[in-house]
C-alpha positions in Angstrom: 102.5 108.1 93.3 101.9 110.9 95.8 99.1 113.5 95.5 96.7 112.4 92.8 96.1 108.7 92.3 97.4 107.0 89.1 93.8 106.6 87.9 93.1 110.3 88.4 96.2 111.2 86.4 95.1 108.9 83.6 91.6 110.3 83.7 93.0 113.8 83.3 95.0 112.7 80.3 92.4 110.3 78.8 92.2 110.0 75.0 89.0 110.8 73.1 87.4 108.6 70.5 84.5 109.3 68.2 82.4 106.9 66.2 80.6 107.6 62.9 77.0 106.2 63.0 76.8 106.3 59.2 80.1 104.5 58.5 80.3 102.5 61.7 83.9 103.5 62.0 86.1 104.9 64.8 87.5 108.4 64.3 90.6 109.6 66.0 89.5 113.3 65.7 86.1 114.8 65.9 84.3 114.5 62.5 83.3 117.8 60.9 80.1 116.5 59.6 77.7 113.6 59.7 76.1 111.7 62.6 78.6 110.6 65.3 78.9 109.8 68.9 81.8 110.1 71.4 82.7 106.7 72.8 82.9 106.6 76.6 86.1 104.7 77.3 87.6 103.9 80.7 90.7 106.1 81.2 93.2 106.4 79.7 91.2 105.3 76.7 94.2 103.8 74.8 92.1 101.7 72.5 93.6 99.4 69.9 92.2 97.3 67.0 91.6 93.6 67.5 93.8 91.9 64.9 95.1 88.5 63.7 94.7 85.3 65.7 93.8 87.3 68.8 90.5 88.3 67.1 89.6 84.6 67.0 90.8 84.1 70.6 88.6 87.0 72.0 85.6 85.9 70.0 85.9 82.4 71.4 85.8 83.8 74.9 82.6 85.7 74.1 81.1 82.6 72.4 82.0 80.5 75.4 79.9 82.7 77.6 76.8 82.4 75.4 77.2 78.7 74.6 75.2 76.8 73.4 73.4 79.7 71.8 75.2 82.2 69.6 76.2 85.7 70.8 73.5 88.2 69.9 75.9 90.7 68.5 77.3 91.2 65.0 80.8 89.8 64.3 82.4 93.0 62.9 85.6 93.4 60.9 86.5 96.4 63.1 86.5 95.7 66.9 88.5 97.7 69.4 89.9 96.8 72.8 90.7 99.1 75.7 92.5 98.1 78.9 90.7 98.7 82.2 91.8 98.6 85.9 91.4 95.1 87.3 93.4 92.8 89.6 94.8 91.2 86.4 94.3 91.5 82.7 91.0 93.1 81.6 89.9 94.9 78.5 86.7 96.7 77.2 85.4 95.3 74.0 84.1 98.2 71.7 81.8 97.3 68.8 79.5 99.6 66.8 80.6 102.6 68.8 79.7 101.1 72.2 81.3 99.1 75.0 79.6 95.7 74.9 81.5 94.0 77.7 84.8 93.1 79.3 87.1 90.2 78.7 89.3 89.5 81.7 91.5 86.9 83.3 90.0 85.4 86.5 92.8 84.8 89.0 90.7 82.4 91.1 89.4 80.3 88.3 92.6 80.6 86.2 90.7 81.2 83.0 89.5 84.0 80.7 86.0 85.2 81.1 83.5 87.6 79.5 81.3 90.1 81.3 78.5 91.5 79.0 77.5 95.1 79.6 75.0 97.7 78.5 73.3 97.3 75.1 74.5 93.7 74.8 72.8 92.9 78.1 69.6 94.6 77.0 69.5 92.7 73.7 70.3 89.4 75.4 67.6 89.8 78.1 64.9 90.9 75.5 65.7 87.9 73.3 66.4 85.5 76.1 70.1 84.8 75.1 72.8 83.5 77.5 72.4 83.6 81.3 69.7 86.1 82.2 67.0 86.9 84.7 63.9 89.0 84.2 62.8 90.3 87.6 59.6 91.7 89.0 61.1 94.8 90.6 60.5 98.5 89.9 64.3 99.1 89.6 67.7 97.6 90.0 70.4 98.9 92.4 74.0 98.0 92.8 74.5 95.9 95.9 70.9 94.7 96.0 70.2 90.9 96.4 67.4 89.7 94.2 65.3 86.9 95.9 64.1 83.9 94.0 60.4 84.9 94.3 61.2 88.1 92.4 62.5 86.2 89.3 59.9 85.9 86.6 61.9 84.0 84.0 65.5 83.1 83.8 68.3 80.9 82.5 70.8 80.7 85.4 74.2 79.0 85.2 74.6 75.7 87.0 75.6 76.1 90.7 79.1 74.9 90.0 79.6 77.3 87.1 80.5 80.9 88.0 79.2 83.1 85.2 77.7 86.6 85.1 73.9 86.9 84.9 72.3 89.6 82.7 69.4 91.3 84.5 66.4 93.2 83.4 63.2 94.5 85.1 59.9 93.4 83.7 59.0 97.0 82.9 62.1 97.3 80.6 63.4 100.4 82.4 66.4 98.9 84.2 69.2 96.5 83.3 72.2 95.2 85.1 74.7 92.4 85.7 74.9 90.1 88.7 76.2 86.9 90.1 74.5 83.9 91.7 74.6 83.7 95.5 73.0 81.3 98.0 70.8 79.1 95.9 68.9 81.1 93.3 69.4 84.5 94.7 71.3 87.1 92.5 73.6 89.8 93.8 73.5 92.9 91.6 77.0 94.1 90.7 76.0 97.0 88.4 72.8 98.5 87.1 71.8 101.2 84.6 68.7 102.8 83.0 67.8 101.5 79.6 69.0 103.7 76.8 67.9 103.8 73.1 70.6 102.0 71.1 71.0 99.6 68.2 73.5 97.7 66.1 74.7 99.8 63.1 74.2 98.8 59.5 77.7 99.0 57.9 80.7 96.8 58.5 83.8 98.6 57.3 87.2 96.9 56.9 90.2 98.2 58.7 91.5 99.6 55.4 88.3 101.6 55.1 88.7 102.9 58.7 92.2 104.0 57.8 90.9 105.9 54.8 88.3 107.7 57.0 91.1 108.8 59.3 93.8 109.6 56.8 93.6 113.4 57.0 93.9 113.3 60.8 96.8 110.8 60.6 98.7 113.1 58.1 98.3 116.0 60.6 99.8 113.9 63.3 102.6 112.8 61.0 103.4 116.4 59.9 103.5 117.6 63.6 105.9 114.8 64.6 108.2 115.5 61.7 108.3 119.2 62.5 109.1 118.3 66.1 112.0 116.0 65.1 113.5 118.6 62.8 113.2 121.4 65.4 115.1 119.2 67.9 117.9 118.6 65.4 118.1 122.3 64.6 118.1 123.3 68.3 120.7 120.9 69.7 122.7 120.0 66.6 123.5 116.5 67.9 123.6 113.1 66.4 120.2 111.4 66.4 119.4 107.8 67.3 116.1 106.0 67.7 115.7 103.5 70.6 114.4 100.5 68.8 112.5 97.9 70.9 111.0 95.7 68.2 107.5 97.0 69.0 105.0 99.2 67.1 105.7 102.5 68.9 109.5 102.5 68.2 108.8 101.3 64.7 106.6 104.4 64.0 109.2 106.6 65.7 111.9 105.3 63.4 109.7 105.7 60.3 108.9 109.4 61.2 112.6 110.1 62.0 113.8 108.8 58.7 111.1 110.8 57.0 112.2 113.9 58.9 116.0 113.6 58.7 116.9 111.1 56.0 118.3 107.6 56.6 121.9 108.8 56.5 121.3 111.0 59.6 119.7 108.3 61.8 121.0 105.5 63.9 118.8 102.7 65.4 119.9 101.2 68.7 118.4 98.0 69.9 119.0 96.9 73.5 119.0 93.1 73.4 118.5 92.2 77.1 118.9 88.5 76.5 115.2 88.2 77.4 113.7 89.3 74.1 111.7 86.9 71.9 113.6 85.6 69.0 111.0 87.2 66.7 111.7 90.6 68.3 115.4 90.4 67.8 115.0 89.3 64.2 112.5 92.0 63.6 114.7 94.8 65.0 117.5 93.8 62.8 115.3 93.5 59.7 113.7 96.9 60.4 117.0 98.7 60.6 118.1 97.0 57.3 114.7 97.9 55.7 115.3 101.6 56.5 119.0 101.5 55.6 120.0 103.2 58.9 123.1 102.5 61.0 122.3 99.8 63.5 123.9 99.2 66.9 122.8 96.1 68.9 123.6 96.4 72.6 123.9 92.9 73.9 123.5 92.2 77.7 124.5 88.6 77.2 123.7 86.4 80.2 123.6 89.3 82.7 120.1 88.5 83.7 120.8 84.8 84.4 123.9 85.6 86.5 121.8 88.2 88.4 119.0 85.7 88.9 121.3 83.2 90.7 122.0 86.0 93.3 118.8 88.0 93.4 116.0 85.5 92.7 113.1 86.5 90.4 112.7 90.2 89.7 109.4 91.9 90.8 107.5 95.1 90.1 108.8 96.5 93.4 112.2 94.9 92.9 113.4 95.7 89.4 117.1 94.8 89.6 116.7 93.3 86.2 116.4 96.7 84.4 119.8 97.9 85.7 121.5 94.6 84.9 120.2 94.1 81.4 119.5 97.7 80.2 120.9 100.7 81.9 124.5 99.6 82.6 125.2 98.0 79.1 123.4 100.8 77.2 125.2 103.5 79.1 128.6 102.1 78.2 127.6 101.9 74.5 126.2 105.4 74.3 129.2 106.9 76.0 131.4 105.2 73.4 129.2 105.9 70.4 128.2 109.4 71.3 130.9 110.9 73.5 129.7 114.5 72.7 126.0 113.7 73.5 123.1 112.8 71.3 119.3 113.1 70.8 117.5 109.9 71.7 114.1 109.6 70.1 111.9 107.1 71.9 108.4 105.5 71.2 106.9 106.7 74.5 103.2 107.6 74.7 101.4 109.4 77.5 98.5 106.9 77.5 100.7 104.0 78.5 100.9 104.8 82.2 100.5 107.5 84.8 104.2 108.1 84.9 104.4 108.6 81.1 101.3 110.8 81.3 103.2 113.1 83.6 106.4 113.0 81.7 107.4 116.0 79.5 107.9 115.5 75.8 111.6 116.4 76.1 113.9 115.5 79.0 117.5 114.8 80.0 118.4 111.2 80.6 118.9 110.8 84.3 121.7 108.2 84.1 123.4 109.8 81.1 122.9 113.6 81.2 124.6 114.1 77.8 121.6 112.4 76.1 118.6 114.5 75.2 115.5 112.2 75.2 112.3 113.1 73.4 109.1 111.4 72.2 107.7 112.5 68.8 104.6 110.3 69.4 103.9 111.4 73.0 100.3 112.4 72.2 99.5 109.4 69.9 97.1 106.7 71.0 97.6 103.0 70.3 94.8 103.4 67.7 96.7 106.3 66.0 99.8 104.1 65.9 98.0 101.1 64.4 96.1 103.1 61.8 99.3 104.9 60.8 101.1 101.5 60.4 98.3 100.3 58.1 98.3 103.6 56.2 102.0 103.5 55.6 102.1 99.7 55.1 104.8 99.3 57.7 106.3 95.9 58.6 105.1 94.9 62.1 106.3 92.4 64.6 104.1 89.3 64.0 103.8 88.6 67.8 101.1 91.3 67.9 98.8 89.1 65.9 98.8 86.4 68.5 97.6 88.7 71.3 100.7 90.5 72.5 99.9 94.1 73.4 103.4 95.2 74.4 106.7 93.6 73.5 109.8 93.4 75.7 111.4 91.0 78.1 109.3 87.9 78.0 109.3 87.2 81.7 108.9 90.9 82.8 107.1 91.0 86.2 105.0 94.0 85.0 103.2 91.5 82.7 99.7 90.5 83.8 99.0 86.8 84.4 96.4 86.8 81.7 99.0 88.2 79.3 101.4 85.4 80.3 98.7 82.9 79.6 98.3 84.4 76.1 102.1 84.3 75.6 102.2 80.7 76.7 100.1 79.7 73.7 102.8 81.1 71.4 105.8 80.1 73.4 104.8 77.1 75.6 108.3 75.7 76.1 109.8 79.0 77.1 107.3 79.6 79.8 107.4 76.0 81.0 111.1 76.4 81.8 110.4 79.7 83.7 107.5 78.1 85.6 109.7 75.1 86.6 112.3 77.6 87.9 109.7 79.4 89.9 108.4 76.2 91.4 111.9 75.1 92.3 112.6 78.5 93.9 109.4 78.5 95.8 110.1 75.0 97.2 113.6 76.0 98.2 112.5 79.1 100.0 109.3 77.7 101.6 106.9 79.8 99.6 103.2 78.7 99.0 101.8 77.4 95.8 99.9 80.7 95.2 103.3 82.4 94.8 103.6 80.6 91.4 100.0 79.9 90.5 98.7 83.4 91.2 101.8 85.1 89.9 102.6 86.5 93.4 106.3 86.3 92.5 105.7 89.5 90.5 105.8 91.4 93.8 107.8 91.4 97.0 104.7 92.9 98.7 101.7 92.0 96.6 98.9 94.7 96.5 95.7 94.1 98.5 93.4 93.5 95.5 95.7 90.6 94.4 95.8 89.1 97.8 92.0 89.4 98.0 91.8 87.2 95.0 94.6 84.9 96.1 95.0 84.9 99.9 98.5 83.8 101.0 100.8 84.4 103.9 104.5 84.1 103.7 107.8 86.0 104.0 109.5 86.8 100.7 113.1 88.0 101.2 115.0 88.0 98.0 118.4 89.3 97.2 122.0 88.3 98.1 121.8 85.6 100.8 124.0 86.3 103.8 123.9 86.9 107.6 125.8 89.4 109.7 126.7 88.8 113.4 128.9 90.7 115.9 131.4 89.0 118.2 133.3 91.4 120.4 135.3 93.7 118.1 134.8 91.5 115.1 132.1 91.0 112.5 131.1 87.7 110.8 129.6 87.7 107.4 128.1 84.2 106.7 127.5 83.4 103.0 124.2 81.5 102.7 124.6 81.1 98.9 127.5 80.3 96.7 129.6 83.4 95.9 130.1 84.5 92.3 133.7 85.4 92.9 136.6 83.8 94.8 136.1 84.0 98.5 139.4 85.6 99.3 140.2 88.5 101.7 141.7 90.7 99.0 138.4 91.1 97.2 136.8 92.9 100.2 140.0 94.8 101.0 140.3 96.1 97.4 136.6 97.2 97.1 136.6 98.8 100.5 138.9 101.5 99.0 135.7 103.0 97.5 134.6 104.3 100.9 136.5 106.9 102.9 134.9 105.8 106.2 135.6 102.0 106.1 139.1 101.0 107.3 139.7 97.3 107.8 142.4 96.0 110.0 142.1 92.3 109.2 139.9 90.0 107.0 140.0 86.2 107.3 138.1 83.5 105.5 136.7 80.6 107.6 134.8 78.0 105.5 131.7 79.9 104.3 132.2 83.1 106.3 134.3 86.2 106.5 135.7 87.4 109.8 136.3 91.1 109.6 138.1 93.2 112.1 137.5 97.0 111.5 139.9 99.6 112.8 137.2 101.3 114.8 133.6 100.7 115.9 131.3 101.1 112.9 128.2 103.3 113.0 124.9 102.0 111.5 125.7 103.9 108.3 129.2 102.4 108.2 127.6 98.9 108.6 125.4 99.6 105.5 128.4 100.7 103.6 130.3 97.5 104.6 127.4 95.4 103.5 127.3 97.1 100.1 131.1 96.5 99.7 130.7 92.9 100.8 128.0 92.2 98.2 130.0 93.9 95.5 132.9 91.8 96.4 131.3 88.3 96.6 127.9 88.6 94.9 128.8 90.5 91.8 126.5 90.0 88.8 129.1 91.3 86.4 126.8 94.0 85.0 129.5 96.7 85.3 126.9 99.3 86.4 129.6 100.5 88.9 132.2 100.9 86.2 129.7 102.7 84.0 129.1 105.3 86.7 132.7 105.7 87.9 133.7 109.3 87.0 137.4 108.5 86.8 137.4 105.0 85.2 138.9 103.4 88.2 136.9 100.1 88.0 137.7 97.2 85.7 137.1 93.5 85.5 139.0 91.3 88.0 140.4 88.6 85.8 142.1 86.8 88.7 139.4 86.6 91.3 136.2 87.4 89.4 133.9 90.4 89.6 135.5 93.8 89.5 138.5 95.5 91.0 139.4 99.1 91.9 142.6 101.0 90.9 143.5 102.5 94.2 145.7 105.2 92.6 142.8 106.4 90.5 139.8 106.1 92.9 138.6 109.4 94.4 136.4 107.6 97.0 133.2 109.3 95.8 131.3 106.2 96.9 129.1 106.3 93.8 129.9 102.7 92.7 128.4 101.3 96.0 125.2 103.3 95.5 124.8 102.2 91.9 125.3 98.4 92.4 121.9 96.8 91.7 122.7 93.8 93.9 123.5 96.0 96.9 120.7 98.4 96.2 117.8 96.0 95.9 119.0 93.5 98.5 119.1 96.3 101.1 115.6 97.4 100.0 114.2 93.9 100.6 115.8 94.0 104.1 114.3 97.5 104.8 117.8 99.0 105.1 117.6 101.4 102.1 
């Protein structure tokens, strides 16, 4: 992102959360009376309730830190989590209206850990709980190393156990958190002045929290319904809800049915072939529950065909989205809504910096006839959950085992800690994927960190990740081939098995798509093509020829090219595999070559596009 950093954008759009000191309850809008405080959350402040089995999982992490003593904090019915920036998975734990610590996944140690903070540290040091040190210093400062002779009393972790140490000055004015370095010295990571605080008296259930927030939730509901109705009135187009199987699209569908009636709503579920079985089943049952028309877009085995050619997808190498989502969905929408439609999506601005900058209404970039809009753009995750409880909506049970977002189970955007959580629910599924990654790494000479640290999730991993998991290697994914020049001929050597028949007519046919490429002769010799162009090719012509070559022999069968052809000149090649072009219909607009995900992302990894 240019200009402002992602964090600055999220800070600008950060959500606000209040906490009633009398009821010990979060409030999604500022209370009009009573004693309350505003909770200082790390941006974007998209807090959510801790529910189901995941409650037990998080509490066990906290207990593990304090073991063998018990955590000196109350085990409340209502606890919130809020994601925070970190090399991997990390969340603030909010209890009694204050952040009491972070749970996070340690990439070096490959385990979940707890970092106590603020009032929990103060209580622990005062009562000598957990790992602590009381120091004979006037103050604590970040970056200061505390020497052993300054420690008055302590319970330090064993030298082979890397745990945070809670710090406090003997005068009770300063507290902090540190780590053990060089014998019994402690390096101060963070410090703060002591603040008056206490645990609250009440322990409301989640249903009581819902009741406290009902008026604010009804206001949000009414605004969303007005928004949906105004869209329908303005554009007068059919309306469909993009159903993902997650909580946000569930609430969007619920609001849309309330606004327009079930007979005026269609639910569309994009089954990428990488959804959890529970998600597919849930999407179908939800559509049936609401009595709306249901269209399931099925990508089949598109991903697995693409995987053979492209290797694992990555955050900076997202060929998977085009192959499993955009291409198949575009064809369905063109067929189902030839005159255009309104697409209502469960997008929220607190999910990412890109969504924070997104307007509430926009034109679909790959299907301009579709008007996309988000009725819940300004809703937080807590708003969503409380509304689900208020309306007693069915919810995907995967949320209760720790899933925060639902989608493709092997998505590279997933944090390694989130993958570890998912493994507990789906061990066999992730075992197969890990075996594939290990096999791929061995075949391509990649280090063990590529799998163990999840470095496969990037072509070029960010610095903070490499700091935690140092590794040096060259990662060149994509269609595997080499190009060499011999006099007036070009040799394209296939380093991996083609997905179509290796015959000259494939290349000759698809080269029709470019007005600048004219081929005099194409021959096949073992695993290579010998190509004789009619003239010397410029660098731009060479890129074009490479795109055509990949489309001819490394086709993933996603039909993204056909979806974007303005004249319908592209169809499946039943004889030789892949696709073929109708030379009489083709206008040589070149769009098909630009839209091919195999060509696009392979050239990106080679620095050619």
